[in-house]
C-alpha positions as CSV (number, residue, x, y, z in Angstrom):
1,M,-31.6,-3.0,5.6
2,K,-32.9,-4.1,9.0
3,L,-30.3,-4.5,11.7
4,L,-31.2,-8.2,12.3
5,R,-30.5,-9.0,8.6
6,H,-27.4,-6.9,8.5
7,I,-25.9,-8.8,11.5
8,A,-26.9,-12.2,10.0
9,N,-25.3,-11.2,6.7
10,L,-22.0,-10.5,8.5
11,G,-21.9,-14.2,9.3
12,Y,-22.5,-14.0,13.0
13,G,-25.4,-16.4,12.9
14,S,-28.7,-17.3,11.3
15,R,-31.6,-14.8,11.5
16,R,-33.2,-17.0,14.1
17,E,-30.0,-16.9,16.2
18,V,-29.6,-13.2,15.8
19,A,-33.2,-12.6,16.8
20,A,-32.6,-14.6,20.0
21,W,-29.5,-12.5,20.8
22,F,-31.7,-9.4,20.5
23,R,-34.1,-10.9,23.0
24,D,-31.3,-11.9,25.3
25,G,-29.9,-8.3,25.3
26,R,-26.6,-9.1,23.7
27,I,-26.9,-6.4,21.1
28,C,-26.5,-2.9,22.3
29,D,-25.4,0.6,21.3
30,A,-22.1,2.1,22.2
31,Q,-23.5,3.3,25.5
32,G,-24.7,-0.2,26.5
33,Q,-28.4,0.5,25.7
34,V,-30.1,-2.8,24.6
35,L,-31.4,-2.6,21.1
36,D,-34.3,-4.4,19.4
37,E,-34.1,-5.8,15.9
38,D,-36.0,-2.9,14.4
39,A,-33.7,-0.2,15.8
40,R,-32.6,2.5,13.4
41,I,-28.9,3.0,14.1
42,A,-25.7,3.1,12.1
43,P,-24.0,-0.3,12.2
44,E,-20.8,1.2,13.4
45,L,-22.5,2.2,16.6
46,V,-23.8,-1.3,17.4
47,R,-22.1,-3.6,19.8
48,F,-22.4,-7.4,20.0
49,D,-21.3,-8.8,23.4
50,G,-19.6,-5.4,23.9
51,E,-17.6,-5.6,20.7
52,P,-18.1,-3.5,17.5
53,L,-19.6,-5.3,14.5
54,D,-17.3,-6.4,11.7
55,P,-16.9,-4.0,8.8
56,P,-19.8,-3.9,6.3
57,P,-19.6,-5.2,2.7
58,G,-16.6,-3.7,1.0
59,L,-14.2,-5.5,3.4
60,V,-10.7,-6.2,2.1
61,L,-8.2,-8.4,4.1
62,M,-4.6,-9.4,3.6
63,L,-3.5,-12.8,5.0
64,H,0.0,-14.3,5.3
65,K,-0.9,-17.7,4.0
66,P,1.3,-20.6,5.4
67,V,2.2,-23.7,3.4
68,G,-0.4,-26.4,3.9
69,Y,-3.6,-24.4,3.6
70,T,-6.0,-24.6,0.7
71,C,-7.9,-21.6,-0.8
72,S,-11.3,-23.2,-0.5
73,T,-14.4,-23.4,1.7
74,K,-15.0,-27.1,1.3
75,D,-11.9,-29.0,0.5
76,P,-10.6,-31.6,3.0
77,G,-7.8,-30.6,5.2
78,R,-6.7,-27.2,6.4
79,L,-8.4,-24.2,4.7
80,V,-7.4,-20.5,4.6
81,Y,-10.7,-19.7,6.3
82,D,-9.5,-21.6,9.3
83,L,-7.1,-18.7,9.9
84,L,-9.9,-16.1,10.0
85,P,-12.7,-15.5,12.4
86,R,-15.2,-18.3,11.8
87,R,-18.0,-15.9,11.0
88,Y,-16.0,-14.6,8.0
89,R,-16.7,-17.8,6.2
90,Y,-20.4,-17.1,6.3
91,R,-20.6,-13.5,5.3
92,D,-23.1,-12.5,2.5
93,P,-21.8,-11.5,0.1
94,L,-19.1,-14.1,0.4
95,L,-15.6,-13.1,1.5
96,S,-13.6,-14.6,-1.4
97,P,-9.8,-15.1,-2.0
98,V,-8.6,-12.8,-4.7
99,G,-7.0,-15.4,-7.0
100,R,-5.5,-18.5,-5.4
101,L,-2.3,-19.8,-3.9
102,D,-1.9,-23.5,-4.0
103,R,-1.5,-25.6,-0.9
104,D,2.3,-25.6,-1.2
105,T,2.7,-21.9,-1.8
106,S,2.9,-19.3,1.0
107,G,2.6,-15.6,1.2
108,L,0.3,-12.7,0.6
109,L,-3.3,-13.6,-0.1
110,L,-6.1,-11.0,-0.4
111,F,-9.8,-11.5,0.4
112,T,-12.7,-9.3,-0.4
113,D,-16.5,-9.4,-0.6
114,D,-16.5,-6.6,-3.3
115,G,-16.9,-8.5,-6.6
116,G,-16.0,-5.5,-8.7
117,L,-12.8,-5.0,-6.8
118,L,-11.9,-8.7,-7.0
119,H,-12.3,-8.7,-10.8
120,R,-10.4,-5.4,-11.2
121,I,-7.4,-6.9,-9.3
122,I,-7.3,-10.2,-11.2
123,S,-8.3,-8.8,-14.7
124,P,-5.5,-9.2,-17.3
125,R,-6.2,-5.6,-18.3
126,S,-5.1,-4.3,-14.9
127,Q,-1.8,-6.1,-15.1
128,V,-1.3,-5.8,-11.3
129,P,2.2,-7.1,-10.7
130,K,2.7,-10.0,-8.3
131,Q,6.1,-10.7,-6.9
132,Y,7.3,-14.2,-5.9
133,E,10.4,-15.6,-4.2
134,V,11.4,-18.9,-5.7
135,T,13.7,-21.8,-4.6
136,L,14.6,-24.3,-7.2
137,A,15.7,-27.9,-7.3
138,Q,18.6,-27.2,-9.7
139,D,21.0,-24.3,-10.3
140,L,19.7,-21.7,-12.7
141,R,21.2,-22.2,-16.2
142,G,21.6,-18.5,-16.9
143,D,19.1,-17.7,-19.7
144,E,15.9,-17.7,-17.7
145,A,15.6,-14.0,-17.1
146,A,15.9,-13.2,-20.9
147,L,13.4,-16.0,-21.8
148,F,10.8,-14.8,-19.2
149,A,11.3,-11.1,-20.3
150,S,10.9,-12.0,-24.0
151,G,7.1,-12.3,-24.1
152,S,7.5,-15.4,-26.3
153,L,7.4,-18.2,-23.8
154,L,4.5,-20.5,-24.5
155,L,3.5,-22.9,-21.8
156,E,2.4,-26.4,-22.5
157,A,-1.2,-26.8,-23.6
158,E,-1.6,-23.0,-24.1
159,K,-1.9,-21.0,-27.3
160,T,-1.0,-17.5,-26.1
161,P,2.6,-16.6,-25.0
162,L,3.1,-15.2,-21.5
163,L,3.4,-11.5,-21.0
164,P,7.0,-10.4,-20.3
165,A,8.0,-11.0,-16.7
166,E,11.0,-9.7,-14.7
167,M,13.4,-12.0,-12.9
168,D,16.2,-11.2,-10.4
169,V,18.7,-13.8,-9.5
170,L,19.1,-14.1,-5.7
171,G,21.4,-17.1,-5.6
172,P,22.3,-20.2,-7.7
173,R,18.9,-21.7,-6.9
174,Q,16.9,-18.7,-5.9
175,A,15.1,-16.0,-7.8
176,R,12.6,-13.2,-7.5
177,L,10.0,-13.2,-10.2
178,T,7.5,-10.5,-11.0
179,L,4.4,-11.4,-13.1
180,H,1.8,-9.2,-14.7
181,E,-0.8,-11.9,-15.2
182,G,-2.1,-14.9,-13.3
183,R,-2.3,-18.2,-15.1
184,Y,-2.7,-21.6,-13.5
185,H,0.4,-22.6,-11.6
186,Q,2.3,-20.1,-13.7
187,V,5.5,-19.8,-11.8
188,R,5.9,-23.5,-11.5
189,R,5.2,-24.1,-15.1
190,M,7.6,-21.3,-16.2
191,F,10.5,-23.0,-14.5
192,A,9.3,-26.4,-15.6
193,A,9.7,-25.1,-19.2
194,T,13.4,-24.5,-18.5
195,G,13.8,-28.0,-17.1
196,N,13.8,-27.0,-13.5
197,H,11.5,-27.7,-10.6
198,V,10.2,-25.2,-7.9
199,V,10.7,-26.6,-4.4
200,A,9.5,-23.5,-2.5
201,L,7.3,-20.6,-3.6
202,H,6.3,-17.5,-1.7
203,R,4.3,-14.5,-2.9
204,S,5.8,-11.5,-1.2
205,Q,4.0,-8.6,-2.9
206,V,0.8,-7.6,-4.8
207,G,1.3,-4.3,-6.6
208,E,3.1,-2.3,-3.9
209,L,1.4,-4.0,-1.1
210,A,3.8,-6.2,0.9
211,L,3.4,-8.3,4.0
212,D,5.3,-5.7,6.1
213,G,6.1,-8.0,9.1
214,L,2.8,-9.9,9.0
215,E,3.7,-13.3,10.4
216,A,2.5,-16.6,8.8
217,G,-1.1,-17.2,9.7
218,Q,-1.8,-13.6,10.6
219,W,-4.2,-11.2,8.9
220,R,-5.4,-7.7,8.9
221,A,-8.1,-5.5,7.3
222,L,-6.9,-3.0,4.6
223,D,-8.0,0.6,4.6
224,A,-8.4,2.6,1.4
225,A,-4.7,3.5,1.4
226,G,-3.8,-0.2,1.6
227,V,-6.1,-1.1,-1.3
228,A,-4.6,1.8,-3.4
229,R,-1.2,0.2,-2.9
230,V,-2.4,-2.9,-4.8
231,F,-2.9,-0.8,-7.9
232,A,0.0,1.7,-7.5
233,A,2.4,-0.3,-9.7
234,A,-0.1,-1.5,-12.3
235,R,0.8,-0.8,-15.9
């Protein structure tokens, strides 16, 4: 792939804009030598305004999503992409959220432009565990853990029971729930089935990958070891 097209696909700008940057001398090698758009050079050796290019396709990010942000590129209001470098929204292939957290849920959210990896993580066959911290409107009644672990709970408007899930009681109105699937608003609907209401929901872990001190609104790229942690606890 030509260097011009590669830089455009990373989301930096249109091909016309990138061509202009080449003419203006803004794209160089690591030694500061100005490059032209037909240069044959490894992308990791290219500098744009003195900075290395973003990673090529195969990028995986983790974000600590705050409450109030939507997992979308187009919805009104604040979007999770607003927390990333602007160019990340325009990468080709698209950098997509791996699953979704609703506007009122915080915590660990993954992104990737690797479609195969995305589907492997969210596939029911993988059963990658996802851990949530839950705060409830009412006290736990005491039988929730057994019900969630039974594999017999059927949510409203669904025909297939949920897979067994593990729950640890953290307080009268607090629990930690580990799921092995990802249905629509699953945690909220599980507690609604017991007559309770979730008032705060936070995803703390995916597989064995945790936020590890990442503050709300912060993100970082994952290396191969980090991606492997996602699958380390899969069944």
